[in-house]
N, C-alpha and C positions, 0 to 999 in steps of 0.2 A: 423523223417527225415531221409528221401533217403541219401547215402552218394554217392561223385563222387569219391572219392579215401578212399582206405581203405588196411591200411599194418600194417601187425602181426608178431611181432616181427623177425622184419626183420636185415639182419647179412649179409653187402658184405664189403670183404678186397681185394683193389689192390694186385697184385703180388708182393712178398716180401715188403712188407708194413708192419711197428713193429707193427702196433693195425688195430682193421675195421677201416673206416672211417662209416661205419655205423652200430652199434652195440646193436642189440636187437628192433630197435625203433618201435613202436605199437603207430596206429594214427587214425582216421576217420575227413576224412573233407567233411561236408556236401554241398549239394547241394547250391547255391549259397552262397553269401558274398563272402567276401575279407578275406585269409589269408595271412599271411607275416613268411616267415620262416626267423630266425635271427640266430645272433652267429657269432663270432669271425674269423679270417682265417682257415681253415684246420677243421672247426666244424662238417661237414660233410652235409651242406644244398645243393648246387651242384648237389655230390651224391645224394642224398634221392630224389631232384625232377628227376636227371636221371631214378632211379627205379621206383618213380610213374610213369613215362613215359614208361614203358619198354625197352628206351636204354642201360639199364643195367639191370645184370642179380645178387638178389642175391644168395648167397651159401646157406641161410637158409630163412623163412620165406614167405611169401606172399603178393601180391601187387593181390587188386582187382580194377578194373573202372565200377563204374554203378554193382557192384557185379558181373561183371563176370572177373577172372582170366585174367591179364594184358596181357598174354599170348596169350588170346583166341581170341584178337584183330589185325584185319590185320593193320600193316599201314597205309593203305588208309583209312578203315574206321575209325582208330583216328582221320588222318589229315583234317578229316571233320566235325570232333568233339570237337578236344583241336589245340587251337590256341598254339605255340611255341616259343617262343623268345630265343634262344641262349646266353650262356653270352660269347660267342667266335667263330664267322665264316668265314670263307673262299670265297671268291666268283668263283663258279667253272668256271667262264668263262666275260669276261665283257658284263654289263647291264647298263642299262638307271636307273635311281628311279622309273620309270614305270613300266619297266619291271619284277624290284626286287617285285613291290606289287602286282602285278600282277600274282605272284607266289603261293599267297594265293589264286589264284582261281581255280589251276590246280585240288585240289580234287573233284571241282563240273564237270568237265568236262570230255566226253570221249576221247577216244582213236582221237585225230589230230581232235577234236572238236574246233571251233573257239570261239572265245568271241561274248558272248549272249549280249543283251542290259543291262539285269540284272550284269553281270560280268563287264561291262563298268562302269556301275553308282558304285557297291560296289566298284568298285577299286576308283573310285572318291569321294566318301565319305568317305574310309577310309585314304587316302593322306589327306582327308582337315583334318579329326579329329585328326591328327595324324603331322599335321604343315608341310607338305614338299608337299604342293601342288605346290609350285614356280619351287620346285625341281628337278619336273617329268622329264625335257628332259637334265638333268643333270648324269653324269657315277656315279659310286658308288664310285670308283676308287678317285672320285674329293673331295669327303664328307669329312666332319671331323667325328672324331669319334660320337662325339653327334648328329648327322646328320644321321649317317648311322645305327643308335639306332633308331633313330622315324620313321626312312624307314622300320627296320622288324617290329616295331610293328604297324607297317600300315599295313604289309601282313598281321602278324597276324587278324590284323581284318578284311582284306579283305575275310580271309575265313566266317567270319559271323559265327562262333565255340560256341557252348554253354559255353565251358570252357577256359580258356585258363594260362596256366604254363610259367615263364616268371624270365628269373635269368638276374638280376641285369638290370631292366630295364631302369631304368635313373641313369647308369656311363657313367658319360663324360659328364650328362647332366647340363646345368646355372641353376641356383636357376628359372628361368619363365616357362622353358620349364620341368623341375622337378615338379614343383606345377602341372600343367599344367597333366602331365603324370596320376600324383596320382589323380585330380582329375576326368582324364574320368577311371581309373582303378573301385573307386568308384560309379562313374555311372552306370558303365557297369554291376558291381553286384548287385546295387540296383534294375537295371533292368533283373536282375534273373540269370545271367552269376555267374557260379563259378570262382572265381581268386584265382591262388596260384600265389604268386610272392617270390621271393628271394633277400635280399636289405640288408645292413649294414645300412643304415639309421633311428636307433630305433625313430625316434623323429618322422617324417614322418608313419613311420607303426604306432606306435601309435596313431596317429592324422588318420587315412584313413581305417586303418584294424579292419574287427571285432575281429578277431582272433589271437595271436601269439605264435606262437611255435620256443621259444629259443634251439638251440642245443649247446651241449658243448662237444668235444671229444667223436661226435658218436655217441653220446645221448643226449635225451630229457632232458634238463635239469628244461625248464617250461613248462607249454603249459596253454591258456584261453585268458580271456580278458584282457587288454593292461594293466588296472591298478593292474591286480593280476598277470603280470608278469613282469613288469618292477618293482620292487621294488629293493630299494636302497640294501636289504642283496643279492639276486638273480643277480643282474647286478653289483655289485662288485667281486660277488665271481667267475660268470663267464667269466666278460673279465676282472679280477684284478687290477682293479683303481677305487680309490674313488671316488664318483658320488654322486649330488642329486639328488633328484627326485621332479618335481614342477610342477602344474598344468599347463597347455596351458592356458594362459589370455582370448585369445579368440578375438575382436568376432566370431562368426562362430559355424556351425553345432561342430566343435570339440574343442570348448571350455570346458575346465578340462582334457582333455587327459595329459596323466603323459608325463611328459617328462626330459629325462637326459640330465644334464650338471657335467661336469668333471668336477674336481677339480686339482687344479694348485697350487706347491709351498710346505708349509710346508704339506697339507693333503695328497701327495703322499708320503711323506719319515714317515708318522703316519702308513698309511695305509702297509707300508713294516713292518714296527717296530711289526703290530700286525697280521702280517701273520705267519703262522705256521712255525719253524726253523728258522725265523728271529734270 
């Protein structure tokens, strides 16, 4: 199976940091399907995503995209193939929702080229799929955090890319829109797109992703199918909190997916007692 991204022994340390943010990571992300990067705050998830996209350069190791070094790709080439949703983004100038989504078509347009019919169709379709069509004329500064996140996802959809790299795509979204986005991402993967997302939502990742990569202190703690990664022993070790793992009751295609239930009360004290050094 061909690989979309491949990382080999990648190390990256921020200036003056006590330890590497990404420490000897190797992984292969096959073409097609959905992979979720998981882990506690500071585990290195977003840094690894930036390394895979070439916006950060590792101190050692290598990153390949479609079997070419990531440094061999121009930014415009990547923009036509990979739709990116960053975790944080500041608008460079005032713009409407439609203007923002239309930016997803820029990599497909020549210098000073106006939108064509296919561009306008792509913009409308993307806004509809991200549920922001009714916001088209609103200014980005007028939107809630969740609305802005959906607009940025629509911008990535408008690119019609082969792959998506999404950093917390459902942050600040309510339950309805969070579920709708995960449904959309699963459908994109089933249609052949490669979807890579960073998320803190272990349970939705287990229900919607084909492959999980769990990071801890810059390293990969576990990787594989959801049932192999989200075990009680692994989750408790990485997150330092007592949990039970139960199968999702369904109904639906995700019936049986492992679900993490954090425990409370006496169970917390028991974990502290059982921890080394307690």
